[in-house]
N, C-alpha and C positions, 0 to 999 in steps of 0.2 A: 610568425604569432604576434598577435597584436596586445598590447596591456591591455587592452580597454574590457569588459568582462557585456557581452551581447545578447540579447535572447533568451532563449530558457536561463541560463545561468543568472540573469540581472531575476528577472521572476522568482526565480529560485531562492535569492540571498534575499528578496524585499517579503515574500512569503514566512521564512526562516527567522526572519526578526520578531512577526508576529507571534509565532507558531512554536510552541514548546512543551515536551511531554513532561508528565510526573510518573511517582510511582504508581498512584492512583487513577491520571486519563494519561496515560502513554501517548505516542504517536504514530500515528499509524501511514506510514508513508509510504511509496511507489514509484518503480519505475517501469517504466515499457522498453524494449528495444524492437526491433522490426517485428522480429518473430516473436516475441517471449514477454510475458510481463513478472515481476518478481516485488514480490510485500513485504515491510520487514514491520514491525512493532518494536519501538526504541521506548527505554525511559531516559531523558536526556541528562533528568538529576544525578542519579545513581551512574550513569553514562553504560549502559548494556541496552542487549538486542531483549528480551521480550521474549517476540518467536518471529518467525522467517516462513515463507514457502514463496513455491513461484510453478511457471509451470512445467520447469525441469526437472521438481521434485518426482520421484519413484510415486508417492500413492495421488498425485493429481496427473501424472504425465502420462496414464494408462485411459483415464475419463476425457484428457481434452484433444489426444487424437485424431479424433476425426470430425473436431469441431470448428469453427472458426473462431478464428482470435479474439472478438468482444463474448462470446460465448465462456470461450477458456479463463477471460480476463474472471466473470462473472462467478466461476465457479473456486479460480483462486478468492475471491473474495470469503466465497461462505467456508473456503476450506480456515483462513487465518482465525474467521472469526470460531469457529469447531476449535480450533488452538487454543485461543483466549479465553473463550469458555471454562475448558478444561482447567487453566488458570488460575478462573476466579476474576478476568478482567470484565468489564460490561461497556465502560464507555470510553472511547478516544478523541482524541485529536485529530481528524485529518491532517495530511499534510498531501499536498497534489504533486510537490515537487516542482513546480512551473508549467508542468503538462495543460493545458486547458482543460477545464470540468466536461468531458467530453468522449463520446466515446466508448472505449477501451475501460478509462478512469473513469468513468462512469459508473462501467459495468461493474468492475469493481467495487465502487463504494457501494453499489444497491446490495451486490452481495455480501457484502460485509452487513447491511443494516438486516436483510432477508436472512441471513446467520445469526441475528441477535444482539446486533456490537447495534453501540449508540452515539452517535457524532453529530 
């Protein structure tokens, strides 16, 4: 393995230098694998995870069983928005984690916006 940081990891570090979450405006970060998508909301100052969900969560897994990956990402975004609204959080900072803002990442962000989050 080379010592150089390449590709998505380089973009991820560049984004993380600019984006940070606070208690009043935590950071919504996403990770996508080949088949699943994960979302978590982090308070970087306090070092805690406020909420998390994915396509593997029990309450979402049944909803996305027949859906394509983009629709599943939108449902995950809506679910994370509902979890945050229950905790009283309405504003977040979006961290795309080095991925292009396109496809499943955009669908998750749109689902979170439809759920009531501002970013």
